[in-house]
C-alpha positions in Angstrom: -30.9 40.4 -13.8 -31.7 38.9 -17.0 -34.4 36.1 -17.5 -32.2 33.9 -19.3 -29.5 33.9 -16.5 -32.0 33.8 -14.4 -33.3 30.7 -15.5 -29.9 29.2 -16.0 -29.1 29.8 -12.1 -32.7 28.2 -11.1 -32.1 25.1 -13.3 -29.1 24.7 -11.4 -30.4 24.9 -8.1 -33.1 22.3 -9.0 -30.4 20.2 -10.0 -28.1 20.3 -6.8 -31.2 20.0 -4.7 -32.6 16.7 -6.4 -28.8 15.4 -6.7 -27.6 16.4 -3.2 -29.3 13.8 -1.0 -27.5 11.1 -3.3 -24.3 12.5 -3.4 -24.3 13.1 0.7 -25.1 9.5 0.8 -22.4 8.3 -2.2 -20.1 10.7 -0.3 -20.9 9.6 3.5 -20.6 6.4 2.2 -16.8 6.7 0.4 -16.0 8.4 3.4 -16.5 5.8 6.1 -15.1 3.8 3.5 -12.1 5.2 3.4 -11.7 6.0 7.1 -12.3 2.1 7.8 -9.9 0.7 5.2 -7.2 3.7 5.4 -6.1 2.7 1.9 -3.3 5.8 1.6 -0.2 4.6 3.7 2.3 7.0 5.5 5.0 8.5 3.5 7.7 7.6 5.6 9.1 4.2 6.8 11.9 2.8 8.3 14.0 -0.4 7.2 16.7 -2.0 9.7 19.7 -3.0 7.1 23.1 -3.8 8.4 26.5 -2.7 9.1 27.7 -0.4 7.1 29.4 -1.8 3.6 27.5 -4.9 3.8 25.5 -6.8 1.6 22.1 -5.8 3.4 23.1 -2.5 3.8 23.5 -2.0 -0.2 20.4 -3.4 -0.6 18.8 -0.8 1.5 20.1 1.8 -0.9 17.7 -0.2 -3.7 15.2 -0.2 -1.7 14.9 3.4 -0.8 15.6 4.5 -4.6 12.8 2.3 -5.7 10.6 3.8 -3.2 11.8 7.6 -3.6 10.4 6.6 -7.2 7.3 6.2 -5.5 6.8 9.0 -3.4 7.8 7.1 -0.1 11.1 8.0 1.9 12.9 5.0 3.4 14.8 5.9 6.2 17.3 3.3 6.7 18.5 1.8 10.2 22.0 0.6 10.4 22.8 -2.3 12.8 24.9 -4.5 14.1 23.1 -7.2 11.9 19.8 -9.8 12.2 20.0 -10.0 15.6 19.6 -6.3 16.4 17.4 -5.8 13.5 15.2 -8.4 14.9 14.9 -6.9 18.3 14.3 -3.2 16.5 11.1 -5.2 14.6 9.7 -6.5 17.8 9.9 -3.3 19.7 8.2 -1.5 17.0 11.4 0.7 16.1 11.3 0.0 12.7 8.8 -1.0 10.3 10.9 -3.8 8.2 13.9 -5.2 8.4 16.0 -8.1 6.8 16.1 -10.5 9.5 18.9 -14.1 8.7 17.2 -17.3 9.3 17.3 -19.3 11.9 17.7 -15.5 14.3 13.2 -15.6 14.3 11.9 -17.1 17.7 8.3 -18.6 15.8 6.1 -17.9 19.4 7.6 -14.5 20.2 7.1 -13.3 16.7 4.0 -14.2 16.4 3.4 -12.9 20.0 5.0 -9.6 18.6 3.0 -9.6 15.5 5.8 -10.2 12.8 5.3 -11.3 9.4 7.4 -12.6 6.3 7.1 -10.7 3.2 9.1 -13.6 1.9 12.6 -14.6 1.3 14.9 -12.5 -0.7 18.8 -14.8 -1.0 20.9 -17.0 0.3 23.3 -15.3 2.9 26.2 -18.2 3.3 28.3 -18.4 6.0 32.0 -17.5 4.6 35.2 -18.8 6.8 37.9 -17.2 5.2 41.7 -18.2 6.2 44.8 -17.7 6.4 47.1 -19.9 3.7 50.2 -19.8 5.8 47.8 -20.4 9.4 46.9 -23.9 7.1 49.9 -24.8 6.2 50.7 -25.2 10.3 47.4 -27.1 10.8 47.3 -29.4 7.5 51.1 -29.6 6.0 49.8 -31.2 3.4 47.0 -29.8 2.1 47.5 -26.1 3.3 43.7 -26.0 3.4 41.0 -25.7 5.9 37.6 -28.0 5.4 36.3 -28.4 9.2 35.5 -27.0 12.3 37.4 -28.9 14.1 40.4 -27.5 12.4 39.8 -24.1 14.0 40.7 -25.4 17.4 43.7 -23.2 18.9 43.3 -20.7 15.9 42.5 -16.6 16.5 39.3 -16.5 14.7 37.2 -13.2 14.2 33.5 -13.6 14.9 31.2 -10.7 14.1 29.9 -8.4 17.1 27.0 -9.7 19.6 23.4 -8.5 17.6 24.7 -9.8 14.0 23.6 -13.2 15.1 26.6 -14.7 14.1 28.4 -15.3 17.4 24.9 -17.5 18.2 25.3 -19.5 14.6 29.0 -20.2 15.8 28.4 -21.2 18.8 26.1 -23.8 17.8 28.7 -25.2 15.1 31.1 -25.1 17.8 28.5 -27.6 19.9 27.9 -29.6 17.1 31.9 -30.6 16.7 31.7 -31.1 20.6 34.0 -27.9 20.7 33.2 -24.7 22.8 34.5 -21.0 22.8 37.8 -22.0 24.9 39.1 -24.1 22.2 39.6 -21.4 20.1 41.1 -17.6 20.7 37.6 -16.2 19.8 37.4 -12.0 18.8 34.5 -10.3 18.3 34.9 -7.8 15.4 32.6 -6.1 13.2 33.3 -7.6 9.5 35.3 -4.6 8.1 37.8 -5.0 11.2 37.8 -8.2 10.9 38.9 -8.6 7.2 42.1 -6.0 7.8 42.9 -8.0 10.8 43.1 -11.1 8.6 45.0 -9.6 6.1 47.5 -8.0 8.3 47.9 -11.0 10.0 46.0 -10.3 13.4 43.8 -12.9 13.3 44.1 -16.7 11.7 40.8 -16.5 10.5 37.1 -14.8 10.7 33.5 -16.0 10.5 30.9 -13.6 8.8 27.6 -14.1 7.4 27.1 -11.7 3.7 25.5 -12.2 0.8 28.1 -12.1 -2.8 27.1 -8.8 -3.1 29.5 -7.3 -0.1 32.3 -5.5 -1.5 34.1 -7.1 1.5 33.3 -10.8 0.6 34.2 -10.1 -2.9 37.7 -8.4 -1.9 38.4 -11.6 0.4 37.7 -13.7 -2.2 40.4 -11.8 -4.8 43.1 -12.1 -1.9 45.9 -14.2 -2.8 47.1 -14.8 0.7 43.2 -16.1 1.8 41.1 -19.1 1.3 37.7 -19.8 1.8 37.0 -22.9 3.8 35.2 -25.5 2.0 32.5 -27.1 4.2 32.8 -31.5 3.3 30.3 -31.9 5.9 27.4 -29.5 4.6 24.6 -32.0 4.2 25.2 -32.7 8.1 24.7 -29.6 9.0 21.5 -29.0 7.2 19.9 -32.3 9.1 20.9 -30.9 12.3 20.1 -27.2 11.6 17.2 -26.7 9.7 17.6 -22.8 8.8 20.9 -24.0 6.8 21.3 -25.0 3.2 23.9 -26.0 1.5 25.2 -24.3 -1.6 27.9 -24.4 -4.1 30.3 -21.6 -5.2 31.0 -23.1 -8.7 34.4 -22.9 -10.1 35.2 -19.4 -11.8 32.2 -17.9 -11.1 34.1 -14.8 -9.1 36.6 -14.7 -12.0 36.1 -16.8 -15.0 39.0 -15.7 -16.9 41.4 -16.6 -13.9 39.4 -19.5 -12.7 38.4 -18.3 -9.4 37.8 -20.5 -7.8 39.6 -23.1 -8.6 37.2 -25.4 -7.6 33.6 -25.6 -6.7 33.5 -24.7 -2.9 30.6 -26.2 -0.7 29.0 -23.6 1.6 26.5 -23.6 4.4 23.5 -20.7 3.6 21.1 -19.5 5.4 18.3 -17.4 3.7 17.6 -13.9 4.5 13.9 -12.7 4.6 12.5 -9.2 4.7 10.2 -9.1 7.7 7.4 -6.1 8.4 5.3 -5.9 11.4 1.7 -6.5 11.3 0.5 -3.0 12.0 2.8 -1.6 8.9 0.7 -0.1 6.7 -0.5 -3.2 3.7 0.1 -0.9 0.9 4.1 -0.6 2.2 4.2 -4.4 2.5 2.9 -4.6 -0.8 5.3 -2.3 -2.4 8.3 -3.9 -0.4 6.9 -7.3 -2.1 6.6 -5.9 -5.5 10.1 -3.9 -5.3 11.8 -7.5 -3.8 10.8 -9.0 -6.8 12.8 -6.4 -8.9 15.6 -7.0 -7.1 15.8 -10.3 -6.1 14.5 -12.4 -9.0 17.7 -12.4 -11.2 20.4 -15.1 -11.2 22.8 -14.8 -8.3 26.1 -17.3 -7.6 23.6 -19.6 -5.4 20.5 -19.1 -7.4 18.6 -19.4 -10.5 16.9 -16.4 -12.1 13.2 -16.3 -10.7 14.6 -18.8 -7.5 13.9 -15.5 -5.4 11.8 -14.3 -3.8 9.9 -16.8 -2.3 7.6 -17.9 0.7 9.0 -21.5 1.0 11.7 -21.2 3.2 10.1 -18.1 5.4 10.4 -19.5 9.0 7.3 -16.3 9.8 3.8 -16.6 8.4 3.7 -14.9 5.1 1.7 -11.9 4.7 -1.2 -12.2 1.9 0.7 -8.9 0.2 4.0 -10.7 0.1 2.2 -13.9 -1.3 0.3 -12.3 -3.7 3.2 -10.4 -4.8 5.4 -13.7 -4.9 2.9 -16.3 -6.2 0.1 -14.7 -7.5 -0.8 -12.2 -11.1 -0.6 -8.9 -9.9 -3.9 -6.8 -11.1 -3.4 -5.6 -14.8 -3.6 -1.7 -13.6 0.0 -1.6 -11.4 1.6 -1.8 -14.7 -0.2 1.9 -15.9 -1.1 3.6 -12.8 1.3 5.0 -10.0 1.6 3.4 -6.9 -0.9 6.0 -5.0 -3.5 5.3 -7.4 -2.9 1.8 -7.5 -2.8 0.9 -4.0 -6.5 3.3 -4.2 -8.0 1.3 -6.7 -6.9 -2.1 -5.3 -8.2 -1.2 -1.4 -11.1 0.5 -2.5 -12.6 -1.2 -5.6 -14.6 -2.9 -3.6 -16.5 -0.1 -2.0 -16.5 1.7 -5.5 -18.0 -1.3 -6.8 -21.0 -1.1 -4.0 -21.2 2.2 -4.9 -21.9 2.1 -8.4 -24.4 -0.5 -7.8 -25.9 1.9 -5.4 -26.1 4.8 -7.6 -28.0 2.6 -10.4 -31.1 2.8 -8.7 -30.7 6.5 -7.3 -30.0 7.1 -10.9 -33.5 6.6 -11.6 -34.8 8.6 -8.4 -32.8 11.9 -9.5 -35.0 12.8 -13.0 -38.3 12.7 -11.4 -37.1 14.2 -8.5 -36.0 17.1 -10.3 -39.1 17.3 -12.5 -41.1 17.5 -9.0 -39.0 20.3 -7.9 -39.6 22.3 -11.2 -43.2 21.4 -11.1 -43.9 22.1 -7.8 -43.0 26.1 -8.5 -46.1 25.9 -10.9 -48.3 23.6 -8.6 -48.4 25.0 -5.3 -50.2 28.1 -6.9 -53.4 25.5 -7.7 -53.9 25.5 -4.0 -54.2 29.4 -4.0 -56.5 28.6 -7.2 -58.4 25.6 -5.8 -59.2 28.3 -2.3 -60.5 31.4 -4.7 -62.6 29.3 -6.7 -64.1 27.8 -3.5 -64.9 31.2 -2.0 -66.4 32.0 -5.2 -68.7 28.6 -5.3 -69.7 29.5 -1.9 -70.7 33.3 -2.2 -68.3 33.7 0.0 -66.4 37.2 0.0 -66.8 40.3 -2.3 -66.4 39.6 -6.2 -64.2 42.4 -6.9 -61.7 41.6 -3.9 -61.7 38.0 -5.7 -61.1 39.2 -8.9 -58.1 41.0 -7.1 -56.8 38.1 -5.9 -57.0 36.1 -9.6 -54.7 39.3 -10.8 -51.7 39.0 -8.3 -51.9 35.4 -8.6 -51.4 35.5 -12.4 -48.9 38.3 -11.9 -47.1 35.8 -9.4 -47.4 32.7 -12.0 -46.4 35.3 -14.3 -43.5 35.7 -12.9 -42.2 32.1 -12.3 -39.2 31.0 -14.0 -39.2 27.2 -15.1 -37.3 25.6 -18.0 -38.7 25.6 -21.2 -39.3 21.9 -21.0 -42.1 22.6 -18.1 -43.3 25.7 -19.7 -46.5 24.0 -20.6 -47.4 23.5 -16.5 -46.5 27.4 -16.7 -49.6 28.3 -19.5 -51.7 25.8 -18.3 -51.9 27.4 -14.6 -52.0 31.2 -16.0 -54.9 29.5 -18.2 -56.5 28.0 -15.8 -56.4 31.9 -13.9 -57.7 33.2 -16.8 -61.0 30.7 -16.9 -61.8 31.3 -13.4 -61.6 35.0 -14.0 -64.2 34.7 -16.9 -66.3 32.2 -14.8 -66.1 35.2 -12.0 -66.8 37.8 -14.3 -70.4 36.1 -15.8 -71.5 36.5 -12.9 -73.9 39.7 -12.3 -72.2 42.1 -10.5 -73.2 43.5 -7.3 -71.7 47.0 -6.9 -70.2 49.8 -9.1 -66.9 49.1 -9.4 -67.3 45.1 -10.0 -69.9 46.7 -13.3 -67.0 49.1 -14.3 -64.7 46.1 -14.1 -67.0 43.7 -16.3 -67.6 46.4 -18.7 -63.7 46.5 -19.4 -63.4 43.2 -19.7 -62.6 42.1 -23.0 -65.5 41.2 -25.0 -67.7 42.5 -22.0 -70.0 40.6 -19.0 
């Protein structure tokens, strides 16, 4: 092997051996921190939405698209509604879910480890009724404006699991009514809307965001009207999870002036809930996505009213609070999700490693120098031994000369970087000095005498 290549390989070996302990320490610390912090989230999660065709199902599709762009697959789980979503979340069958206000049980949900990632939007209580039915109830105005006026009518209420039957029961009790005071039918929203337009039921009650295609269709139907809750403030005072909202005149169709006047509705806020054991990075990604999807102005809110943490019934996770109320780290605008998450969750560890590397960086150069010089200095022990034997007169001079020759040969075969060649030449010089001292002694046998005569300059 050429000497230059051998020198290069030996330098690399010395460098690796010098840096190795520090590198092992750093890698060990990073591995332990990785295991403890668990920075990279799962690539698949499940989200409970709502009935097919509902606004919640539509929002679920938008979340899935946003997550797909970040390399995370969202499996959408259609359900009957908020109550089903909450049950699946408590049982650990989904990672996150849309849950309407008034559905949560703070004690049970706290024990189940559920957290809010923020309130997303208003979900009004829509009571649609047929105009011909309203004429029979109130011939003068042909409108319905209170729950009491539903007495004796055929009313379609959403299926069990949606949470709507429970809320309707609360409204009936507040009006001193029971389910027996009206003919209640449990139908899913799409079937209920079809039955209403076919005249099979007199009114329907449903909770949905205004983006629902079903709500949009009913608002534009000529033979269907929307109930105005004139006692909205009274309901809000009694039921803390409800808010009074106004559907502005003309907001559905400005050109057609639809609706022709402001309509007061009751609404609950829908929140995004997640389990405490859902990976924090995924909770953060949900909250960041909510900022983009729900931050615009809507029929019942101004821009940046949502998402918010003011109306959350459950404790808000730190990820949700930071995304909604805090300032995002600057690197989120430049890094993909996985890299941004890695920096955010590992920055303290990385900072600690950098601090640790400062003293380690002072150790590596001397350690490298020591390893290189050690290849030269280890032969000084053998040279010292030969000198001691020479001074004591222990051993034949010829044998000592042979050992010096062998030592010189071995030293000459050592390979060190040019920056440390001085130590190697110093060793060979000291070997030569010892040889001259030994040769200066009177020969004790013919062989030695012959070697003295052959030596440069004689004895």
